Biopython code that builds the backbone (N, CA, C, O; Angstrom):
import numpy as np
from Bio.PDB.StructureBuilder import StructureBuilder

atoms = [
    (1, "MET", "N", (119.921, 80.254, 113.446)),
    (1, "MET", "CA", (120.928, 80.430, 114.462)),
    (1, "MET", "C", (121.774, 81.656, 114.091)),
    (1, "MET", "O", (122.223, 81.796, 112.954)),
    (2, "ILE", "N", (121.972, 82.505, 115.037)),
    (2, "ILE", "CA", (122.733, 83.734, 114.811)),
    (2, "ILE", "C", (124.184, 83.497, 115.210)),
    (2, "ILE", "O", (124.468, 82.980, 116.290)),
    (3, "LYS", "N", (125.085, 83.878, 114.333)),
    (3, "LYS", "CA", (126.512, 83.787, 114.625)),
    (3, "LYS", "C", (127.006, 85.161, 115.060)),
    (3, "LYS", "O", (126.474, 86.190, 114.643)),
    (4, "TYR", "N", (128.034, 85.158, 115.907)),
    (4, "TYR", "CA", (128.551, 86.396, 116.472)),
    (4, "TYR", "C", (130.030, 86.564, 116.128)),
    (4, "TYR", "O", (130.756, 85.588, 115.933)),
    (5, "THR", "N", (130.448, 87.802, 116.059)),
    (5, "THR", "CA", (131.852, 88.145, 115.875)),
    (5, "THR", "C", (132.301, 88.919, 117.100)),
    (5, "THR", "O", (131.623, 89.843, 117.549)),
    (6, "GLN", "N", (133.452, 88.535, 117.635)),
    (6, "GLN", "CA", (133.945, 89.227, 118.820)),
    (6, "GLN", "C", (134.793, 90.411, 118.385)),
    (6, "GLN", "O", (135.756, 90.266, 117.632)),
    (7, "VAL", "N", (134.414, 91.589, 118.877)),
    (7, "VAL", "CA", (135.147, 92.818, 118.616)),
    (7, "VAL", "C", (135.518, 93.378, 119.983)),
    (7, "VAL", "O", (134.682, 93.938, 120.693)),
    (8, "GLY", "N", (136.771, 93.217, 120.329)),
    (8, "GLY", "CA", (137.201, 93.631, 121.672)),
    (8, "GLY", "C", (136.538, 92.751, 122.705)),
    (8, "GLY", "O", (136.673, 91.528, 122.673)),
    (9, "ASP", "N", (135.819, 93.377, 123.626)),
    (9, "ASP", "CA", (135.106, 92.631, 124.666)),
    (9, "ASP", "C", (133.654, 92.349, 124.297)),
    (9, "ASP", "O", (132.916, 91.778, 125.100)),
    (10, "TYR", "N", (133.238, 92.736, 123.112)),
    (10, "TYR", "CA", (131.827, 92.643, 122.732)),
    (10, "TYR", "C", (131.605, 91.564, 121.687)),
    (10, "TYR", "O", (132.460, 91.320, 120.836)),
    (11, "LEU", "N", (130.449, 90.923, 121.761)),
    (11, "LEU", "CA", (130.010, 89.994, 120.724)),
    (11, "LEU", "C", (128.957, 90.716, 119.887)),
    (11, "LEU", "O", (127.914, 91.120, 120.400)),
    (12, "ILE", "N", (129.235, 90.870, 118.614)),
    (12, "ILE", "CA", (128.320, 91.575, 117.716)),
    (12, "ILE", "C", (127.691, 90.552, 116.781)),
    (12, "ILE", "O", (128.405, 89.775, 116.146)),
    (13, "PRO", "N", (126.350, 90.542, 116.687)),
    (13, "PRO", "CA", (125.710, 89.551, 115.811)),
    (13, "PRO", "C", (126.013, 89.844, 114.339)),
    (13, "PRO", "O", (126.075, 90.998, 113.914)),
    (14, "ASN", "N", (126.196, 88.781, 113.591)),
    (14, "ASN", "CA", (126.420, 88.892, 112.144)),
    (14, "ASN", "C", (125.065, 88.926, 111.451)),
    (14, "ASN", "O", (124.562, 87.901, 110.990)),
    (15, "LEU", "N", (124.487, 90.110, 111.387)),
    (15, "LEU", "CA", (123.180, 90.276, 110.757)),
    (15, "LEU", "C", (123.370, 90.759, 109.338)),
    (15, "LEU", "O", (124.201, 91.627, 109.068)),
    (16, "LYS", "N", (122.608, 90.200, 108.450)),
    (16, "LYS", "CA", (122.692, 90.602, 107.050)),
    (16, "LYS", "C", (121.281, 90.847, 106.550)),
    (16, "LYS", "O", (120.413, 89.979, 106.637)),
    (17, "MET", "N", (121.068, 92.053, 106.021)),
    (17, "MET", "CA", (119.759, 92.370, 105.455)),
    (17, "MET", "C", (119.667, 91.787, 104.059)),
    (17, "MET", "O", (120.649, 91.753, 103.317)),
    (18, "ASN", "N", (118.481, 91.333, 103.716)),
    (18, "ASN", "CA", (118.257, 90.915, 102.335)),
    (18, "ASN", "C", (118.321, 92.140, 101.446)),
    (18, "ASN", "O", (117.935, 93.237, 101.850)),
    (19, "GLU", "N", (118.807, 91.946, 100.244)),
    (19, "GLU", "CA", (118.888, 93.070, 99.318)),
    (19, "GLU", "C", (117.494, 93.528, 98.932)),
    (19, "GLU", "O", (116.581, 92.725, 98.743)),
    (20, "GLU", "N", (117.358, 94.834, 98.821)),
    (20, "GLU", "CA", (116.085, 95.385, 98.390)),
    (20, "GLU", "C", (116.016, 95.271, 96.881)),
    (20, "GLU", "O", (116.979, 95.579, 96.178)),
    (21, "SER", "N", (114.876, 94.829, 96.392)),
    (21, "SER", "CA", (114.763, 94.675, 94.945)),
    (21, "SER", "C", (113.749, 95.673, 94.407)),
    (21, "SER", "O", (112.606, 95.735, 94.862)),
    (22, "PHE", "N", (114.187, 96.438, 93.445)),
    (22, "PHE", "CA", (113.336, 97.402, 92.783)),
    (22, "PHE", "C", (113.194, 96.915, 91.345)),
    (22, "PHE", "O", (113.955, 97.317, 90.464)),
    (23, "GLN", "N", (112.231, 96.062, 91.123)),
    (23, "GLN", "CA", (112.131, 95.375, 89.848)),
    (23, "GLN", "C", (111.307, 96.115, 88.814)),
    (23, "GLN", "O", (111.189, 95.641, 87.684)),
    (24, "GLY", "N", (110.751, 97.227, 89.145)),
    (24, "GLY", "CA", (109.945, 97.926, 88.162)),
    (24, "GLY", "C", (109.737, 99.381, 88.529)),
    (24, "GLY", "O", (110.119, 99.853, 89.600)),
    (25, "LYS", "N", (109.121, 100.057, 87.603)),
    (25, "LYS", "CA", (108.878, 101.495, 87.745)),
    (25, "LYS", "C", (108.052, 101.798, 88.993)),
    (25, "LYS", "O", (108.390, 102.692, 89.769)),
    (26, "TYR", "N", (106.979, 101.055, 89.176)),
    (26, "TYR", "CA", (106.062, 101.358, 90.279)),
    (26, "TYR", "C", (106.653, 100.981, 91.637)),
    (26, "TYR", "O", (106.403, 101.667, 92.628)),
    (27, "SER", "N", (107.431, 99.900, 91.694)),
    (27, "SER", "CA", (108.060, 99.552, 92.969)),
    (27, "SER", "C", (109.117, 100.592, 93.346)),
    (27, "SER", "O", (109.288, 100.903, 94.525)),
    (28, "MET", "N", (109.825, 101.131, 92.348)),
    (28, "MET", "CA", (110.795, 102.198, 92.638)),
    (28, "MET", "C", (110.092, 103.462, 93.104)),
    (28, "MET", "O", (110.570, 104.143, 94.011)),
    (29, "MET", "N", (108.957, 103.779, 92.487)),
    (29, "MET", "CA", (108.196, 104.960, 92.901)),
    (29, "MET", "C", (107.693, 104.791, 94.335)),
    (29, "MET", "O", (107.726, 105.734, 95.125)),
    (30, "ARG", "N", (107.225, 103.580, 94.665)),
    (30, "ARG", "CA", (106.729, 103.308, 96.011)),
    (30, "ARG", "C", (107.860, 103.420, 97.032)),
    (30, "ARG", "O", (107.675, 103.982, 98.111)),
    (31, "MET", "N", (109.035, 102.883, 96.687)),
    (31, "MET", "CA", (110.178, 102.950, 97.591)),
    (31, "MET", "C", (110.571, 104.399, 97.842)),
    (31, "MET", "O", (110.838, 104.774, 98.984)),
    (32, "ASN", "N", (110.611, 105.214, 96.802)),
    (32, "ASN", "CA", (110.931, 106.634, 96.976)),
    (32, "ASN", "C", (109.886, 107.336, 97.820)),
    (32, "ASN", "O", (110.220, 108.185, 98.647)),
    (33, "TYR", "N", (108.609, 106.983, 97.616)),
    (33, "TYR", "CA", (107.544, 107.577, 98.429)),
    (33, "TYR", "C", (107.720, 107.207, 99.897)),
    (33, "TYR", "O", (107.622, 108.067, 100.773)),
    (34, "LEU", "N", (107.981, 105.929, 100.168)),
    (34, "LEU", "CA", (108.161, 105.503, 101.556)),
    (34, "LEU", "C", (109.379, 106.172, 102.176)),
    (34, "LEU", "O", (109.332, 106.609, 103.326)),
    (35, "ARG", "N", (110.464, 106.254, 101.424)),
    (35, "ARG", "CA", (111.699, 106.854, 101.934)),
    (35, "ARG", "C", (111.485, 108.326, 102.295)),
    (35, "ARG", "O", (111.993, 108.794, 103.314)),
    (36, "ASN", "N", (110.737, 109.055, 101.465)),
    (36, "ASN", "CA", (110.581, 110.499, 101.663)),
    (36, "ASN", "C", (109.393, 110.883, 102.534)),
    (36, "ASN", "O", (109.438, 111.910, 103.211)),
    (37, "ASN", "N", (108.326, 110.075, 102.532)),
    (37, "ASN", "CA", (107.088, 110.501, 103.188)),
    (37, "ASN", "C", (106.611, 109.608, 104.324)),
    (37, "ASN", "O", (105.816, 110.045, 105.156)),
    (38, "ASN", "N", (107.080, 108.364, 104.376)),
    (38, "ASN", "CA", (106.604, 107.466, 105.422)),
    (38, "ASN", "C", (107.754, 106.573, 105.905)),
    (38, "ASN", "O", (107.699, 105.355, 105.737)),
    (39, "PRO", "N", (108.784, 107.164, 106.497)),
    (39, "PRO", "CA", (109.931, 106.356, 106.917)),
    (39, "PRO", "C", (109.592, 105.345, 108.007)),
    (39, "PRO", "O", (110.273, 104.327, 108.132)),
    (40, "ALA", "N", (108.557, 105.603, 108.795)),
    (40, "ALA", "CA", (108.176, 104.649, 109.847)),
    (40, "ALA", "C", (107.682, 103.340, 109.226)),
    (40, "ALA", "O", (108.057, 102.259, 109.680)),
    (41, "LEU", "N", (106.845, 103.434, 108.193)),
    (41, "LEU", "CA", (106.371, 102.227, 107.518)),
    (41, "LEU", "C", (107.527, 101.511, 106.831)),
    (41, "LEU", "O", (107.600, 100.283, 106.853)),
    (42, "LEU", "N", (108.423, 102.268, 106.226)),
    (42, "LEU", "CA", (109.595, 101.675, 105.574)),
    (42, "LEU", "C", (110.432, 100.902, 106.588)),
    (42, "LEU", "O", (110.850, 99.776, 106.318)),
    (43, "LEU", "N", (110.675, 101.492, 107.738)),
    (43, "LEU", "CA", (111.448, 100.820, 108.782)),
    (43, "LEU", "C", (110.737, 99.561, 109.273)),
    (43, "LEU", "O", (111.368, 98.526, 109.488)),
    (44, "THR", "N", (109.436, 99.656, 109.447)),
    (44, "THR", "CA", (108.659, 98.494, 109.891)),
    (44, "THR", "C", (108.744, 97.362, 108.885)),
    (44, "THR", "O", (108.949, 96.208, 109.262)),
    (45, "LEU", "N", (108.587, 97.683, 107.606)),
    (45, "LEU", "CA", (108.675, 96.653, 106.568)),
    (45, "LEU", "C", (110.068, 96.031, 106.526)),
    (45, "LEU", "O", (110.203, 94.823, 106.330)),
    (46, "ARG", "N", (111.086, 96.837, 106.705)),
    (46, "ARG", "CA", (112.453, 96.303, 106.722)),
    (46, "ARG", "C", (112.681, 95.406, 107.927)),
    (46, "ARG", "O", (113.289, 94.343, 107.805)),
    (47, "MET", "N", (112.197, 95.827, 109.089)),
    (47, "MET", "CA", (112.405, 95.037, 110.305)),
    (47, "MET", "C", (111.680, 93.702, 110.242)),
    (47, "MET", "O", (112.170, 92.702, 110.767)),
    (48, "LYS", "N", (110.523, 93.680, 109.606)),
    (48, "LYS", "CA", (109.768, 92.432, 109.463)),
    (48, "LYS", "C", (110.212, 91.630, 108.245)),
    (48, "LYS", "O", (109.667, 90.563, 107.965)),
    (49, "ASN", "N", (111.211, 92.151, 107.515)),
    (49, "ASN", "CA", (111.725, 91.518, 106.306)),
    (49, "ASN", "C", (110.606, 91.323, 105.270)),
    (49, "ASN", "O", (110.541, 90.285, 104.613)),
    (50, "GLN", "N", (109.733, 92.319, 105.131)),
    (50, "GLN", "CA", (108.613, 92.254, 104.201)),
    (50, "GLN", "C", (108.697, 93.308, 103.106)),
    (50, "GLN", "O", (107.760, 93.446, 102.320)),
    (51, "LEU", "N", (109.783, 94.046, 103.035)),
    (51, "LEU", "CA", (109.873, 95.136, 102.068)),
    (51, "LEU", "C", (109.838, 94.625, 100.628)),
    (51, "LEU", "O", (109.102, 95.159, 99.798)),
    (52, "ASN", "N", (110.622, 93.601, 100.330)),
    (52, "ASN", "CA", (110.636, 93.081, 98.961)),
    (52, "ASN", "C", (109.272, 92.551, 98.550)),
    (52, "ASN", "O", (108.827, 92.777, 97.425)),
    (53, "THR", "N", (108.609, 91.847, 99.458)),
    (53, "THR", "CA", (107.273, 91.327, 99.165)),
    (53, "THR", "C", (106.309, 92.475, 98.905)),
    (53, "THR", "O", (105.508, 92.419, 97.973)),
    (54, "HIS", "N", (106.385, 93.503, 99.720)),
    (54, "HIS", "CA", (105.515, 94.672, 99.561)),
    (54, "HIS", "C", (105.754, 95.350, 98.214)),
    (54, "HIS", "O", (104.802, 95.704, 97.519)),
    (55, "LEU", "N", (107.012, 95.529, 97.845)),
    (55, "LEU", "CA", (107.327, 96.191, 96.576)),
    (55, "LEU", "C", (106.882, 95.358, 95.381)),
    (55, "LEU", "O", (106.405, 95.901, 94.385)),
    (56, "ARG", "N", (107.036, 94.041, 95.480)),
    (56, "ARG", "CA", (106.561, 93.177, 94.388)),
    (56, "ARG", "C", (105.041, 93.248, 94.245)),
    (56, "ARG", "O", (104.521, 93.281, 93.130)),
    (57, "GLU", "N", (104.330, 93.271, 95.373)),
    (57, "GLU", "CA", (102.870, 93.385, 95.324)),
    (57, "GLU", "C", (102.435, 94.704, 94.705)),
    (57, "GLU", "O", (101.497, 94.737, 93.907)),
    (58, "ILE", "N", (103.106, 95.786, 95.065)),
    (58, "ILE", "CA", (102.795, 97.105, 94.496)),
    (58, "ILE", "C", (103.011, 97.086, 92.989)),
    (58, "ILE", "O", (102.177, 97.587, 92.234)),
    (59, "GLN", "N", (104.135, 96.506, 92.547)),
    (59, "GLN", "CA", (104.438, 96.432, 91.113)),
    (59, "GLN", "C", (103.367, 95.624, 90.384)),
    (59, "GLN", "O", (102.896, 96.030, 89.322)),
    (60, "LEU", "N", (102.984, 94.490, 90.948)),
    (60, "LEU", "CA", (101.980, 93.630, 90.310)),
    (60, "LEU", "C", (100.619, 94.313, 90.263)),
    (60, "LEU", "O", (99.966, 94.323, 89.219)),
    (61, "GLN", "N", (100.190, 94.880, 91.380)),
    (61, "GLN", "CA", (98.901, 95.579, 91.421)),
    (61, "GLN", "C", (98.861, 96.727, 90.426)),
    (61, "GLN", "O", (97.874, 96.908, 89.713)),
    (62, "SER", "N", (99.927, 97.493, 90.383)),
    (62, "SER", "CA", (99.969, 98.661, 89.501)),
    (62, "SER", "C", (99.935, 98.250, 88.037)),
    (62, "SER", "O", (99.240, 98.871, 87.233)),
    (63, "THR", "N", (100.674, 97.215, 87.690)),
    (63, "THR", "CA", (100.704, 96.752, 86.304)),
    (63, "THR", "C", (99.335, 96.242, 85.870)),
    (63, "THR", "O", (98.860, 96.566, 84.782)),
    (64, "LEU", "N", (98.710, 95.450, 86.720)),
    (64, "LEU", "CA", (97.381, 94.929, 86.390)),
    (64, "LEU", "C", (96.350, 96.050, 86.288)),
    (64, "LEU", "O", (95.517, 96.060, 85.382)),
    (65, "MET", "N", (96.416, 96.985, 87.218)),
    (65, "MET", "CA", (95.469, 98.100, 87.201)),
    (65, "MET", "C", (95.670, 98.959, 85.962)),
    (65, "MET", "O", (94.696, 99.449, 85.390)),
    (66, "LYS", "N", (96.912, 99.149, 85.538)),
    (66, "LYS", "CA", (97.179, 99.950, 84.341)),
    (66, "LYS", "C", (96.567, 99.299, 83.100)),
    (66, "LYS", "O", (95.968, 99.981, 82.268)),
    (67, "LYS", "N", (96.718, 97.990, 82.980)),
    (67, "LYS", "CA", (96.125, 97.279, 81.837)),
    (67, "LYS", "C", (94.604, 97.426, 81.839)),
    (67, "LYS", "O", (94.000, 97.707, 80.804)),
    (68, "GLN", "N", (93.995, 97.236, 83.002)),
    (68, "GLN", "CA", (92.539, 97.339, 83.098)),
    (68, "GLN", "C", (92.059, 98.756, 82.804)),
    (68, "GLN", "O", (91.100, 98.946, 82.056)),
    (69, "LEU", "N", (92.715, 99.736, 83.383)),
    (69, "LEU", "CA", (92.313, 101.132, 83.158)),
    (69, "LEU", "C", (92.475, 101.530, 81.697)),
    (69, "LEU", "O", (91.605, 102.192, 81.130)),
    (70, "MET", "N", (93.578, 101.131, 81.092)),
    (70, "MET", "CA", (93.785, 101.486, 79.692)),
    (70, "MET", "C", (92.722, 100.850, 78.803)),
    (70, "MET", "O", (92.227, 101.486, 77.872)),
    (71, "ASN", "N", (92.370, 99.596, 79.088)),
    (71, "ASN", "CA", (91.308, 98.947, 78.308)),
    (71, "ASN", "C", (89.978, 99.678, 78.469)),
    (71, "ASN", "O", (89.253, 99.884, 77.497)),
    (72, "GLN", "N", (89.664, 100.069, 79.709)),
    (72, "GLN", "CA", (88.421, 100.793, 79.952)),
    (72, "GLN", "C", (88.427, 102.154, 79.257)),
    (72, "GLN", "O", (87.441, 102.544, 78.632)),
    (73, "LEU", "N", (89.530, 102.863, 79.369)),
    (73, "LEU", "CA", (89.607, 104.185, 78.755)),
    (73, "LEU", "C", (89.578, 104.103, 77.230)),
    (73, "LEU", "O", (89.007, 104.978, 76.578)),
    (74, "ILE", "N", (90.177, 103.077, 76.660)),
    (74, "ILE", "CA", (90.139, 102.895, 75.204)),
    (74, "ILE", "C", (88.720, 102.610, 74.743)),
    (74, "ILE", "O", (88.292, 103.111, 73.703)),
    (75, "GLN", "N", (87.985, 101.808, 75.510)),
    (75, "GLN", "CA", (86.606, 101.499, 75.144)),
    (75, "GLN", "C", (85.702, 102.720, 75.249)),
    (75, "GLN", "O", (84.742, 102.856, 74.490)),
    (76, "ASN", "N", (86.010, 103.607, 76.190)),
    (76, "ASN", "CA", (85.174, 104.792, 76.400)),
    (76, "ASN", "C", (85.562, 105.968, 75.508)),
    (76, "ASN", "O", (84.885, 106.996, 75.515)),
    (77, "THR", "N", (86.638, 105.830, 74.745)),
    (77, "THR", "CA", (87.124, 106.920, 73.906)),
    (77, "THR", "C", (87.098, 106.480, 72.453)),
    (77, "THR", "O", (87.457, 105.350, 72.122)),
    (78, "GLN", "N", (86.676, 107.373, 71.612)),
    (78, "GLN", "CA", (86.714, 107.060, 70.190)),
    (78, "GLN", "C", (88.069, 107.519, 69.643)),
    (78, "GLN", "O", (88.332, 108.713, 69.502)),
    (79, "LEU", "N", (88.905, 106.548, 69.345)),
    (79, "LEU", "CA", (90.250, 106.835, 68.870)),
    (79, "LEU", "C", (90.236, 107.134, 67.376)),
    (79, "LEU", "O", (89.401, 106.595, 66.649)),
    (80, "PRO", "N", (91.139, 107.978, 66.910)),
    (80, "PRO", "CA", (91.262, 108.198, 65.464)),
    (80, "PRO", "C", (91.794, 106.934, 64.783)),
    (80, "PRO", "O", (92.384, 106.069, 65.429)),
    (81, "ASN", "N", (91.585, 106.847, 63.516)),
    (81, "ASN", "CA", (92.047, 105.691, 62.754)),
    (81, "ASN", "C", (93.577, 105.665, 62.774)),
    (81, "ASN", "O", (94.240, 106.641, 62.423)),
    (82, "LYS", "N", (94.109, 104.531, 63.192)),
    (82, "LYS", "CA", (95.555, 104.404, 63.342)),
    (82, "LYS", "C", (96.287, 104.459, 62.003)),
    (82, "LYS", "O", (97.408, 104.962, 61.926)),
    (83, "GLU", "N", (95.653, 103.944, 60.950)),
    (83, "GLU", "CA", (96.312, 103.875, 59.646)),
    (83, "GLU", "C", (96.342, 105.212, 58.921)),
    (83, "GLU", "O", (97.287, 105.503, 58.188)),
    (84, "THR", "N", (95.316, 106.021, 59.121)),
    (84, "THR", "CA", (95.267, 107.290, 58.390)),
    (84, "THR", "C", (95.740, 108.487, 59.218)),
    (84, "THR", "O", (96.258, 109.458, 58.665)),
    (85, "HIS", "N", (95.567, 108.422, 60.521)),
    (85, "HIS", "CA", (95.955, 109.532, 61.411)),
    (85, "HIS", "C", (96.854, 108.994, 62.526)),
    (85, "HIS", "O", (96.457, 108.940, 63.690)),
    (86, "GLN", "N", (98.049, 108.605, 62.154)),
    (86, "GLN", "CA", (98.938, 107.939, 63.105)),
    (86, "GLN", "C", (99.332, 108.835, 64.280)),
    (86, "GLN", "O", (99.314, 108.395, 65.429)),
    (87, "MET", "N", (99.679, 110.054, 64.003)),
    (87, "MET", "CA", (100.130, 110.937, 65.081)),
    (87, "MET", "C", (98.991, 111.278, 66.043)),
    (87, "MET", "O", (99.210, 111.393, 67.249)),
    (88, "GLU", "N", (97.802, 111.437, 65.522)),
    (88, "GLU", "CA", (96.633, 111.677, 66.391)),
    (88, "GLU", "C", (96.384, 110.455, 67.270)),
    (88, "GLU", "O", (96.075, 110.585, 68.454)),
    (89, "TRP", "N", (96.520, 109.272, 66.682)),
    (89, "TRP", "CA", (96.311, 108.041, 67.439)),
    (89, "TRP", "C", (97.354, 107.946, 68.564)),
    (89, "TRP", "O", (97.006, 107.604, 69.694)),
    (90, "VAL", "N", (98.616, 108.241, 68.270)),
    (90, "VAL", "CA", (99.680, 108.196, 69.276)),
    (90, "VAL", "C", (99.387, 109.197, 70.390)),
    (90, "VAL", "O", (99.584, 108.897, 71.567)),
    (91, "LYS", "N", (98.924, 110.370, 70.019)),
    (91, "LYS", "CA", (98.591, 111.395, 71.010)),
    (91, "LYS", "C", (97.493, 110.904, 71.956)),
    (91, "LYS", "O", (97.596, 111.065, 73.172)),
    (92, "TYR", "N", (96.448, 110.309, 71.394)),
    (92, "TYR", "CA", (95.356, 109.795, 72.218)),
    (92, "TYR", "C", (95.829, 108.654, 73.127)),
    (92, "TYR", "O", (95.448, 108.592, 74.296)),
    (93, "MET", "N", (96.658, 107.757, 72.590)),
    (93, "MET", "CA", (97.135, 106.631, 73.398)),
    (93, "MET", "C", (98.046, 107.116, 74.533)),
    (93, "MET", "O", (97.966, 106.605, 75.650)),
    (94, "ASN", "N", (98.901, 108.088, 74.255)),
    (94, "ASN", "CA", (99.752, 108.648, 75.314)),
    (94, "ASN", "C", (98.907, 109.324, 76.384)),
    (94, "ASN", "O", (99.205, 109.219, 77.573)),
    (95, "ASN", "N", (97.863, 110.011, 75.968)),
    (95, "ASN", "CA", (96.961, 110.664, 76.907)),
    (95, "ASN", "C", (96.268, 109.626, 77.797)),
    (95, "ASN", "O", (96.147, 109.821, 79.006)),
    (96, "ILE", "N", (95.821, 108.538, 77.198)),
    (96, "ILE", "CA", (95.153, 107.477, 77.959)),
    (96, "ILE", "C", (96.124, 106.844, 78.949)),
    (96, "ILE", "O", (95.762, 106.575, 80.094)),
    (97, "GLU", "N", (97.347, 106.607, 78.511)),
    (97, "GLU", "CA", (98.350, 106.022, 79.400)),
    (97, "GLU", "C", (98.659, 106.955, 80.562)),
    (97, "GLU", "O", (98.797, 106.502, 81.698)),
    (98, "ASN", "N", (98.768, 108.237, 80.296)),
    (98, "ASN", "CA", (99.025, 109.213, 81.367)),
    (98, "ASN", "C", (97.876, 109.271, 82.362)),
    (98, "ASN", "O", (98.106, 109.385, 83.566)),
    (99, "GLN", "N", (96.640, 109.195, 81.873)),
    (99, "GLN", "CA", (95.487, 109.187, 82.776)),
    (99, "GLN", "C", (95.520, 107.961, 83.679)),
    (99, "GLN", "O", (95.276, 108.064, 84.881)),
    (100, "ALA", "N", (95.822, 106.804, 83.103)),
    (100, "ALA", "CA", (95.887, 105.571, 83.882)),
    (100, "ALA", "C", (96.991, 105.666, 84.936)),
    (100, "ALA", "O", (96.787, 105.259, 86.080)),
    (101, "GLU", "N", (98.139, 106.190, 84.568)),
    (101, "GLU", "CA", (99.238, 106.292, 85.522)),
    (101, "GLU", "C", (98.943, 107.286, 86.641)),
    (101, "GLU", "O", (99.349, 107.067, 87.782)),
    (102, "GLU", "N", (98.251, 108.359, 86.336)),
    (102, "GLU", "CA", (97.869, 109.307, 87.395)),
    (102, "GLU", "C", (96.978, 108.635, 88.432)),
    (102, "GLU", "O", (97.135, 108.859, 89.632)),
    (103, "ILE", "N", (96.050, 107.818, 87.968)),
    (103, "ILE", "CA", (95.153, 107.102, 88.885)),
    (103, "ILE", "C", (95.948, 106.115, 89.727)),
    (103, "ILE", "O", (95.735, 106.021, 90.935)),
    (104, "ILE", "N", (96.859, 105.381, 89.105)),
    (104, "ILE", "CA", (97.672, 104.402, 89.821)),
    (104, "ILE", "C", (98.525, 105.086, 90.881)),
    (104, "ILE", "O", (98.616, 104.612, 92.014)),
    (105, "ILE", "N", (99.138, 106.183, 90.517)),
    (105, "ILE", "CA", (100.001, 106.898, 91.455)),
    (105, "ILE", "C", (99.199, 107.385, 92.662)),
    (105, "ILE", "O", (99.648, 107.277, 93.803)),
    (106, "LYS", "N", (98.020, 107.915, 92.399)),
    (106, "LYS", "CA", (97.189, 108.441, 93.491)),
    (106, "LYS", "C", (96.651, 107.323, 94.387)),
    (106, "LYS", "O", (96.663, 107.448, 95.611)),
    (107, "GLU", "N", (96.179, 106.234, 93.777)),
    (107, "GLU", "CA", (95.482, 105.202, 94.545)),
    (107, "GLU", "C", (96.380, 104.106, 95.110)),
    (107, "GLU", "O", (96.048, 103.521, 96.141)),
    (108, "ILE", "N", (97.499, 103.813, 94.471)),
    (108, "ILE", "CA", (98.340, 102.711, 94.941)),
    (108, "ILE", "C", (99.675, 103.213, 95.494)),
    (108, "ILE", "O", (100.046, 102.887, 96.622)),
    (109, "ILE", "N", (100.391, 104.003, 94.704)),
    (109, "ILE", "CA", (101.731, 104.394, 95.085)),
    (109, "ILE", "C", (101.727, 105.320, 96.299)),
    (109, "ILE", "O", (102.496, 105.109, 97.236)),
    (110, "TYR", "N", (100.877, 106.335, 96.295)),
    (110, "TYR", "CA", (100.867, 107.338, 97.354)),
    (110, "TYR", "C", (99.801, 107.083, 98.416)),
    (110, "TYR", "O", (99.309, 108.027, 99.034)),
    (111, "SER", "N", (99.444, 105.836, 98.633)),
    (111, "SER", "CA", (98.434, 105.553, 99.672)),
    (111, "SER", "C", (99.056, 104.791, 100.809)),
    (111, "SER", "O", (98.372, 104.460, 101.777)),
]
sb = StructureBuilder()
sb.init_structure("model")
sb.init_model(0)
sb.init_chain("A")
sb.init_seg("    ")
for serial, (resi, resn, name, xyz) in enumerate(atoms, 1):
    if name == "N":
        sb.init_residue(resn, " ", resi, " ")
    sb.init_atom(name, np.array(xyz, "f"), 0.0, 1.0, " ", f" {name:<3s}", serial, name[0])
structure = sb.get_structure()
């Protein structure tokens, strides 16, 4: 049931939007992408009250995909020994993480 407030001669509905939740890195990236590149979809999601659900799904999909991609990339790459070549190992792991994030950004965030 919608309640109204009288302002002068007009009845204005008391509408309240649910707060937008940006619970993670990927949901924030998706929100910025929608705001800057696809405002029509953003407006549609807000009007249907599905924005929070959409952002949570993006965050979940991206996190799961990152774990899977990193596991695949680690298996396909011969990493240096972590105990003897620590900095080389860190370099390789950062590179693998960056590759996974580039794929996620291209396939999930910017699609």
